[in-house]
MILOLO-316047 format. One record per residue (C-alpha): x, y, z; residue number from 1. Coordinates in nm, 2 decimals. Layout:
<atoms>
ATOM / px / py / pz / dovo
ATOM / X / Y / Z / NUM
...
</atoms>
This chain:
<atoms>
ATOM / px / py / pz / dovo
ATOM / 1.98 / 2.44 / 0.25 / 1
ATOM / 1.62 / 2.39 / 0.36 / 2
ATOM / 1.38 / 2.63 / 0.21 / 3
ATOM / 1.11 / 2.79 / 0.43 / 4
ATOM / 0.77 / 2.77 / 0.28 / 5
ATOM / 0.46 / 2.93 / 0.42 / 6
ATOM / 0.11 / 2.84 / 0.28 / 7
ATOM / -0.11 / 3.13 / 0.35 / 8
ATOM / -0.46 / 2.97 / 0.35 / 9
ATOM / -0.33 / 2.63 / 0.43 / 10
ATOM / -0.66 / 2.51 / 0.57 / 11
ATOM / -0.85 / 2.56 / 0.25 / 12
ATOM / -0.89 / 2.30 / -0.03 / 13
ATOM / -0.59 / 2.40 / -0.24 / 14
ATOM / -0.37 / 2.46 / 0.06 / 15
ATOM / -0.44 / 2.12 / 0.22 / 16
ATOM / -0.35 / 1.95 / -0.11 / 17
ATOM / -0.03 / 2.15 / -0.13 / 18
ATOM / 0.06 / 2.03 / 0.22 / 19
ATOM / -0.02 / 1.67 / 0.12 / 20
ATOM / 0.22 / 1.70 / -0.17 / 21
ATOM / 0.50 / 1.82 / 0.04 / 22
ATOM / 0.45 / 1.57 / 0.33 / 23
ATOM / 0.78 / 1.39 / 0.40 / 24
ATOM / 1.00 / 1.63 / 0.20 / 25
ATOM / 1.33 / 1.71 / 0.37 / 26
ATOM / 1.43 / 1.99 / 0.14 / 27
ATOM / 1.16 / 2.23 / 0.27 / 28
ATOM / 1.04 / 2.35 / 0.61 / 29
ATOM / 0.67 / 2.43 / 0.63 / 30
ATOM / 0.59 / 2.73 / 0.84 / 31
ATOM / 0.24 / 2.70 / 0.98 / 32
ATOM / -0.02 / 2.89 / 1.16 / 33
ATOM / -0.26 / 2.69 / 1.38 / 34
ATOM / -0.61 / 2.70 / 1.25 / 35
ATOM / -0.72 / 2.88 / 1.57 / 36
ATOM / -0.47 / 3.16 / 1.50 / 37
ATOM / -0.55 / 3.20 / 1.13 / 38
ATOM / -0.70 / 3.54 / 1.18 / 39
ATOM / -0.40 / 3.66 / 1.38 / 40
ATOM / -0.28 / 3.93 / 1.14 / 41
ATOM / 0.05 / 4.00 / 1.31 / 42
ATOM / 0.15 / 3.63 / 1.32 / 43
ATOM / 0.05 / 3.60 / 0.96 / 44
ATOM / 0.27 / 3.89 / 0.85 / 45
ATOM / 0.56 / 3.75 / 1.05 / 46
ATOM / 0.52 / 3.41 / 0.87 / 47
ATOM / 0.50 / 3.58 / 0.53 / 48
ATOM / 0.81 / 3.78 / 0.59 / 49
ATOM / 1.00 / 3.48 / 0.73 / 50
ATOM / 0.94 / 3.26 / 0.43 / 51
ATOM / 1.17 / 3.20 / 0.13 / 52
ATOM / 0.85 / 3.13 / -0.07 / 53
ATOM / 0.50 / 3.21 / 0.04 / 54
ATOM / 0.22 / 3.03 / -0.14 / 55
ATOM / -0.11 / 3.23 / -0.13 / 56
ATOM / -0.43 / 3.02 / -0.13 / 57
ATOM / -0.66 / 3.31 / -0.07 / 58
ATOM / -0.94 / 3.52 / -0.23 / 59
ATOM / -0.81 / 3.79 / -0.46 / 60
ATOM / -0.83 / 4.08 / -0.21 / 61
ATOM / -0.66 / 3.88 / 0.06 / 62
ATOM / -0.38 / 3.79 / -0.18 / 63
ATOM / -0.33 / 4.16 / -0.27 / 64
ATOM / -0.30 / 4.23 / 0.11 / 65
ATOM / -0.04 / 3.96 / 0.15 / 66
ATOM / 0.17 / 4.09 / -0.13 / 67
ATOM / 0.16 / 4.44 / 0.03 / 68
ATOM / 0.28 / 4.29 / 0.35 / 69
ATOM / 0.60 / 4.16 / 0.18 / 70
ATOM / 0.64 / 4.45 / -0.07 / 71
ATOM / 0.97 / 4.58 / 0.09 / 72
ATOM / 1.12 / 4.24 / 0.16 / 73
ATOM / 1.30 / 4.11 / -0.15 / 74
ATOM / 1.39 / 3.79 / 0.02 / 75
ATOM / 1.03 / 3.66 / 0.00 / 76
ATOM / 0.91 / 3.52 / -0.33 / 77
ATOM / 0.54 / 3.46 / -0.39 / 78
ATOM / 0.32 / 3.21 / -0.57 / 79
ATOM / -0.04 / 3.33 / -0.58 / 80
ATOM / -0.32 / 3.09 / -0.66 / 81
ATOM / -0.59 / 3.35 / -0.69 / 82
ATOM / -0.70 / 3.53 / -1.00 / 83
ATOM / -0.55 / 3.86 / -0.88 / 84
ATOM / -0.23 / 3.86 / -1.08 / 85
ATOM / -0.28 / 3.62 / -1.37 / 86
ATOM / -0.27 / 3.88 / -1.64 / 87
ATOM / -0.03 / 4.12 / -1.47 / 88
ATOM / 0.28 / 4.16 / -1.69 / 89
ATOM / 0.49 / 4.20 / -1.38 / 90
ATOM / 0.41 / 3.84 / -1.27 / 91
ATOM / 0.53 / 3.52 / -1.43 / 92
ATOM / 0.25 / 3.30 / -1.54 / 93
ATOM / 0.29 / 2.96 / -1.37 / 94
ATOM / 0.22 / 2.73 / -1.67 / 95
ATOM / 0.57 / 2.60 / -1.73 / 96
ATOM / 0.49 / 2.40 / -2.04 / 97
ATOM / 0.30 / 2.68 / -2.23 / 98
ATOM / 0.62 / 2.77 / -2.43 / 99
ATOM / 0.99 / 2.70 / -2.43 / 100
ATOM / 1.09 / 3.00 / -2.22 / 101
ATOM / 0.82 / 2.98 / -1.95 / 102
ATOM / 1.00 / 2.75 / -1.71 / 103
ATOM / 1.30 / 2.98 / -1.70 / 104
ATOM / 1.07 / 3.28 / -1.64 / 105
ATOM / 0.92 / 3.10 / -1.34 / 106
ATOM / 1.25 / 2.99 / -1.21 / 107
ATOM / 1.38 / 3.35 / -1.21 / 108
ATOM / 1.07 / 3.53 / -1.09 / 109
ATOM / 0.99 / 3.68 / -0.76 / 110
ATOM / 0.62 / 3.68 / -0.83 / 111
ATOM / 0.44 / 3.38 / -0.99 / 112
ATOM / 0.07 / 3.37 / -1.07 / 113
ATOM / -0.06 / 3.01 / -1.05 / 114
ATOM / -0.29 / 2.93 / -1.34 / 115
ATOM / -0.66 / 2.85 / -1.30 / 116
ATOM / -0.77 / 2.50 / -1.36 / 117
ATOM / -1.00 / 2.57 / -1.66 / 118
ATOM / -0.75 / 2.80 / -1.82 / 119
ATOM / -0.47 / 2.54 / -1.79 / 120
ATOM / -0.67 / 2.31 / -2.02 / 121
ATOM / -0.79 / 2.58 / -2.25 / 122
ATOM / -0.45 / 2.75 / -2.29 / 123
ATOM / -0.28 / 2.42 / -2.32 / 124
ATOM / -0.49 / 2.35 / -2.63 / 125
ATOM / -0.52 / 2.70 / -2.78 / 126
ATOM / -0.18 / 2.86 / -2.74 / 127
ATOM / 0.02 / 2.60 / -2.95 / 128
ATOM / -0.22 / 2.65 / -3.24 / 129
ATOM / -0.19 / 3.03 / -3.22 / 130
ATOM / 0.18 / 3.01 / -3.19 / 131
ATOM / 0.19 / 2.79 / -3.50 / 132
ATOM / -0.03 / 3.02 / -3.70 / 133
ATOM / -0.30 / 2.76 / -3.74 / 134
ATOM / -0.57 / 2.95 / -3.55 / 135
ATOM / -0.63 / 3.28 / -3.73 / 136
ATOM / -0.71 / 3.62 / -3.58 / 137
ATOM / -1.07 / 3.67 / -3.50 / 138
ATOM / -1.16 / 3.30 / -3.48 / 139
ATOM / -1.46 / 3.26 / -3.25 / 140
ATOM / -1.31 / 3.03 / -2.99 / 141
ATOM / -1.55 / 2.84 / -2.76 / 142
ATOM / -1.44 / 2.66 / -2.45 / 143
ATOM / -1.67 / 2.41 / -2.28 / 144
ATOM / -1.57 / 2.24 / -1.96 / 145
ATOM / -1.68 / 2.04 / -1.66 / 146
ATOM / -1.50 / 2.03 / -1.32 / 147
ATOM / -1.52 / 1.83 / -1.00 / 148
ATOM / -1.69 / 2.03 / -0.73 / 149
ATOM / -1.38 / 2.07 / -0.52 / 150
ATOM / -1.30 / 2.36 / -0.76 / 151
ATOM / -1.56 / 2.56 / -0.57 / 152
ATOM / -1.37 / 2.53 / -0.24 / 153
ATOM / -1.51 / 2.44 / 0.10 / 154
ATOM / -1.84 / 2.62 / 0.04 / 155
ATOM / -1.93 / 2.41 / -0.26 / 156
ATOM / -1.79 / 2.09 / -0.11 / 157
ATOM / -2.04 / 2.13 / 0.17 / 158
ATOM / -2.32 / 2.22 / -0.06 / 159
ATOM / -2.26 / 1.91 / -0.27 / 160
ATOM / -2.18 / 1.66 / 0.01 / 161
ATOM / -2.42 / 1.77 / 0.29 / 162
ATOM / -2.79 / 1.72 / 0.20 / 163
ATOM / -2.89 / 1.92 / 0.51 / 164
ATOM / -2.68 / 2.22 / 0.41 / 165
ATOM / -2.90 / 2.54 / 0.40 / 166
ATOM / -2.80 / 2.59 / 0.04 / 167
ATOM / -2.75 / 2.22 / -0.06 / 168
ATOM / -2.70 / 2.15 / -0.43 / 169
ATOM / -2.91 / 1.85 / -0.55 / 170
ATOM / -2.81 / 1.86 / -0.92 / 171
ATOM / -2.58 / 1.60 / -1.05 / 172
ATOM / -2.44 / 1.84 / -1.31 / 173
ATOM / -2.50 / 2.21 / -1.34 / 174
ATOM / -2.39 / 2.50 / -1.56 / 175
ATOM / -2.28 / 2.83 / -1.41 / 176
ATOM / -2.12 / 3.15 / -1.53 / 177
ATOM / -2.43 / 3.20 / -1.73 / 178
ATOM / -2.36 / 3.57 / -1.78 / 179
ATOM / -2.06 / 3.47 / -1.99 / 180
ATOM / -1.84 / 3.70 / -1.78 / 181
ATOM / -1.64 / 3.43 / -1.60 / 182
ATOM / -1.33 / 3.55 / -1.42 / 183
ATOM / -1.11 / 3.31 / -1.62 / 184
ATOM / -1.18 / 3.47 / -1.96 / 185
ATOM / -0.91 / 3.74 / -1.94 / 186
ATOM / -0.65 / 3.47 / -1.85 / 187
ATOM / -0.75 / 3.25 / -2.14 / 188
ATOM / -0.75 / 3.54 / -2.38 / 189
ATOM / -0.41 / 3.68 / -2.27 / 190
ATOM / -0.21 / 3.35 / -2.23 / 191
ATOM / -0.40 / 3.18 / -2.51 / 192
ATOM / -0.26 / 3.46 / -2.74 / 193
ATOM / -0.61 / 3.53 / -2.86 / 194
ATOM / -0.71 / 3.86 / -3.01 / 195
ATOM / -1.08 / 3.79 / -2.93 / 196
ATOM / -1.22 / 3.67 / -2.60 / 197
ATOM / -1.35 / 3.32 / -2.61 / 198
ATOM / -1.70 / 3.21 / -2.52 / 199
ATOM / -1.65 / 3.01 / -2.20 / 200
ATOM / -1.92 / 2.78 / -2.06 / 201
ATOM / -1.82 / 2.60 / -1.74 / 202
ATOM / -2.01 / 2.33 / -1.55 / 203
ATOM / -1.97 / 2.13 / -1.23 / 204
ATOM / -2.04 / 1.76 / -1.19 / 205
ATOM / -2.11 / 1.55 / -0.88 / 206
ATOM / -1.76 / 1.41 / -0.85 / 207
ATOM / -1.49 / 1.56 / -0.63 / 208
ATOM / -1.19 / 1.60 / -0.85 / 209
ATOM / -1.12 / 1.58 / -1.22 / 210
ATOM / -1.18 / 1.80 / -1.53 / 211
ATOM / -1.25 / 1.79 / -1.90 / 212
ATOM / -1.19 / 2.10 / -2.11 / 213
ATOM / -1.31 / 2.11 / -2.48 / 214
ATOM / -1.23 / 2.34 / -2.76 / 215
ATOM / -1.42 / 2.25 / -3.08 / 216
ATOM / -1.30 / 2.39 / -3.41 / 217
ATOM / -1.42 / 2.42 / -3.77 / 218
ATOM / -1.13 / 2.31 / -4.00 / 219
ATOM / -1.25 / 2.52 / -4.29 / 220
ATOM / -1.21 / 2.84 / -4.08 / 221
ATOM / -0.85 / 2.76 / -3.98 / 222
ATOM / -0.53 / 2.82 / -4.18 / 223
ATOM / -0.57 / 2.67 / -4.53 / 224
ATOM / -0.46 / 2.31 / -4.54 / 225
ATOM / -0.51 / 2.25 / -4.17 / 226
ATOM / -0.62 / 1.89 / -4.10 / 227
ATOM / -0.66 / 1.68 / -3.79 / 228
ATOM / -0.31 / 1.55 / -3.84 / 229
ATOM / -0.17 / 1.90 / -3.87 / 230
ATOM / -0.33 / 2.01 / -3.55 / 231
ATOM / -0.21 / 1.70 / -3.37 / 232
ATOM / 0.14 / 1.74 / -3.50 / 233
ATOM / 0.14 / 2.11 / -3.38 / 234
ATOM / 0.05 / 2.00 / -3.03 / 235
ATOM / 0.31 / 1.72 / -3.03 / 236
ATOM / 0.58 / 1.96 / -3.14 / 237
ATOM / 0.48 / 2.22 / -2.88 / 238
ATOM / 0.51 / 1.98 / -2.59 / 239
ATOM / 0.81 / 1.78 / -2.71 / 240
ATOM / 1.08 / 1.72 / -2.45 / 241
ATOM / 0.87 / 1.73 / -2.13 / 242
ATOM / 0.65 / 1.48 / -1.94 / 243
ATOM / 0.39 / 1.69 / -1.77 / 244
ATOM / 0.16 / 1.75 / -2.07 / 245
ATOM / 0.11 / 1.44 / -2.29 / 246
ATOM / -0.05 / 1.45 / -2.63 / 247
ATOM / -0.23 / 1.12 / -2.69 / 248
ATOM / -0.15 / 0.96 / -3.02 / 249
ATOM / -0.42 / 0.99 / -3.28 / 250
ATOM / -0.47 / 0.62 / -3.32 / 251
ATOM / -0.52 / 0.58 / -2.94 / 252
ATOM / -0.77 / 0.87 / -2.94 / 253
ATOM / -0.97 / 0.71 / -3.23 / 254
ATOM / -1.00 / 0.39 / -3.04 / 255
ATOM / -1.17 / 0.56 / -2.75 / 256
ATOM / -1.54 / 0.55 / -2.69 / 257
ATOM / -1.55 / 0.79 / -2.40 / 258
ATOM / -1.34 / 1.02 / -2.19 / 259
ATOM / -1.34 / 1.01 / -1.81 / 260
ATOM / -1.31 / 1.34 / -1.63 / 261
ATOM / -1.16 / 1.16 / -1.33 / 262
ATOM / -0.89 / 0.98 / -1.52 / 263
ATOM / -0.60 / 1.19 / -1.38 / 264
ATOM / -0.73 / 1.24 / -1.02 / 265
ATOM / -0.44 / 1.25 / -0.78 / 266
ATOM / -0.19 / 1.32 / -1.06 / 267
ATOM / -0.02 / 1.65 / -1.16 / 268
ATOM / -0.01 / 1.59 / -1.53 / 269
ATOM / -0.24 / 1.67 / -1.82 / 270
ATOM / -0.35 / 1.48 / -2.13 / 271
ATOM / -0.45 / 1.64 / -2.46 / 272
ATOM / -0.66 / 1.46 / -2.72 / 273
ATOM / -0.75 / 1.55 / -3.08 / 274
ATOM / -1.09 / 1.40 / -3.19 / 275
ATOM / -1.26 / 1.40 / -3.53 / 276
ATOM / -1.31 / 1.19 / -3.84 / 277
ATOM / -1.02 / 1.20 / -4.10 / 278
ATOM / -1.13 / 1.41 / -4.39 / 279
ATOM / -1.42 / 1.56 / -4.18 / 280
ATOM / -1.50 / 1.92 / -4.12 / 281
ATOM / -1.48 / 1.94 / -3.74 / 282
ATOM / -1.23 / 1.87 / -3.47 / 283
ATOM / -1.27 / 1.86 / -3.09 / 284
ATOM / -0.96 / 1.94 / -2.89 / 285
ATOM / -0.99 / 1.79 / -2.53 / 286
ATOM / -0.78 / 1.84 / -2.22 / 287
ATOM / -0.81 / 1.61 / -1.92 / 288
ATOM / -0.66 / 1.70 / -1.58 / 289
ATOM / -0.72 / 1.70 / -1.21 / 290
ATOM / -0.86 / 2.04 / -1.12 / 291
ATOM / -0.66 / 2.02 / -0.79 / 292
ATOM / -0.36 / 1.87 / -0.95 / 293
ATOM / -0.21 / 2.04 / -1.26 / 294
ATOM / -0.51 / 2.27 / -1.22 / 295
ATOM / -0.41 / 2.41 / -0.88 / 296
ATOM / -0.21 / 2.25 / -0.60 / 297
ATOM / 0.01 / 2.03 / -0.82 / 298
ATOM / 0.10 / 2.33 / -1.04 / 299
ATOM / 0.18 / 2.54 / -0.73 / 300
ATOM / 0.43 / 2.28 / -0.61 / 301
ATOM / 0.58 / 2.24 / -0.96 / 302
ATOM / 0.63 / 2.62 / -0.97 / 303
ATOM / 0.78 / 2.62 / -0.62 / 304
ATOM / 1.03 / 2.35 / -0.73 / 305
ATOM / 1.13 / 2.56 / -1.03 / 306
ATOM / 1.18 / 2.86 / -0.81 / 307
ATOM / 1.39 / 2.66 / -0.57 / 308
ATOM / 1.61 / 2.54 / -0.85 / 309
ATOM / 1.72 / 2.89 / -0.95 / 310
</atoms>
């Protein structure tokens, strides 16, 4: 049976990449509103209620409105890519690999909150260590990251690519979220199983897609006896049996001289690295992903496929 899929916000950056990933598929029928009719509220509501799965690629408030429109229609399932529901306990968090039970939770859920791109990397590194008891309560976690500018949507794309834009950005790399109150912090805290909010410092580079997320650690402040090898083994064990998140072998990591934020552009996977000197005092955990792949559109399609497999 062909599933009806409606992408609400299909003309935005995330929505367009979701459409690209579903091009040519015969197991889904894409319901679509012409761009000229995208503000037609009645047509939008009809599309939402006619879908088997609606994927919301909207700002938070618009996503909440969309959910209200289908509240009484249990035949419609929702994947929301905004931040509106990512820490809501009534929504399944759409990071299937974050623990053994999560894929089944997504598969059975009516409401799924797609993860943010930065949190996917951060949670992917932090949660396994918390689950294994290696990262103690109260540890002052810091998360440093750089993303391609497409993460800022059409507005930032125009600012970065159009030198004549009224608010053009000339910087090759810039920090933002300087108030340290970034909207992704609650998500990292909740799904990273942290008891203390991390200090998160995001930045944007002059490249369209790609991402590096770093979590540096002091070994002496972790569980007694924790070494680089112990941390790496915990990540390997956590992600065993699946092929979306790859933990790069230590010997391969040690041979690297640099990490490319664009390495996984166009892919819906994520690589995790553990860097540091054997016997040293510090470790740097690193995640590499496409901010529009496993960090957004790719994750949404993965979650849709899980829901359709129920």
